[in-house]
C-alpha positions in Angstrom: -32.4 -17.9 43.3 -32.5 -14.3 42.3 -32.3 -12.9 38.8 -33.5 -14.5 35.7 -33.6 -18.2 34.7 -35.6 -21.2 33.6 -37.1 -23.9 35.7 -38.6 -27.2 34.4 -41.0 -29.1 36.6 -41.1 -32.9 36.6 -44.7 -32.5 35.4 -43.4 -31.0 32.1 -44.5 -27.4 33.1 -41.8 -24.7 32.7 -41.2 -21.2 34.0 -38.9 -18.8 32.3 -38.4 -15.3 33.8 -37.5 -13.4 36.9 -37.0 -15.0 40.3 -36.8 -13.4 43.8 -36.0 -15.3 46.9 -36.4 -18.7 45.1 -39.9 -17.7 43.8 -41.4 -16.6 40.5 -41.3 -12.9 41.0 -41.5 -10.2 38.3 -42.1 -10.8 34.6 -42.2 -14.3 33.3 -43.7 -17.1 31.2 -45.3 -20.1 32.7 -46.2 -23.0 30.3 -48.5 -25.6 31.8 -48.1 -29.3 31.0 -51.2 -29.1 28.8 -49.7 -26.4 26.6 -51.6 -23.4 28.0 -49.4 -20.4 28.7 -49.4 -17.3 30.9 -47.1 -14.4 30.1 -47.1 -11.6 32.6 -46.5 -10.6 36.2 -45.8 -12.9 39.1 -45.7 -12.1 42.8 -44.3 -14.8 45.1 -45.2 -17.7 42.8 -48.7 -16.4 41.9 -50.1 -15.0 38.7 -50.5 -11.4 39.9 -51.0 -8.3 37.7 -51.3 -7.7 34.0 -50.8 -10.7 31.7 -51.9 -12.7 28.7 -53.2 -16.3 29.0 -53.2 -18.5 25.9 -55.6 -21.5 26.0 -55.2 -24.9 24.4 -56.8 -23.6 21.1 -54.3 -20.7 20.9 -56.9 -18.1 21.8 -55.3 -15.3 23.8 -57.0 -13.6 26.8 -55.6 -10.5 28.4 -56.3 -8.6 31.6 -55.5 -8.4 35.3 -54.8 -11.7 37.1 -55.1 -12.2 40.9 -53.8 -15.6 41.7 -56.6 -18.0 40.7 -59.1 -15.3 39.6 -59.0 -13.1 36.5 -62.1 -11.0 36.4 -62.7 -8.9 33.3 -60.5 -10.8 30.9 -60.8 -9.6 27.3 -60.2 -11.6 24.2 -57.0 -10.3 22.5 -57.6 -9.4 18.9 -55.0 -8.8 16.3 -56.1 -6.2 13.7 
């Protein structure tokens, strides 16, 4: 699949965004089965680049993601 679309996993997780070579690639939103959400860049199915992660309490964290690590995340404040 190439282009944009939506994929629902049997676990209940969903991805909506850009695909390249049947992988999450580009900008997208991944909603985990527990309700947490990542909105940002993906490279070959990995959270990679700038993004915002929303935890189960609705608190947003922004920064640079590198697959499973996200050093230097900052709390996103609305003023």
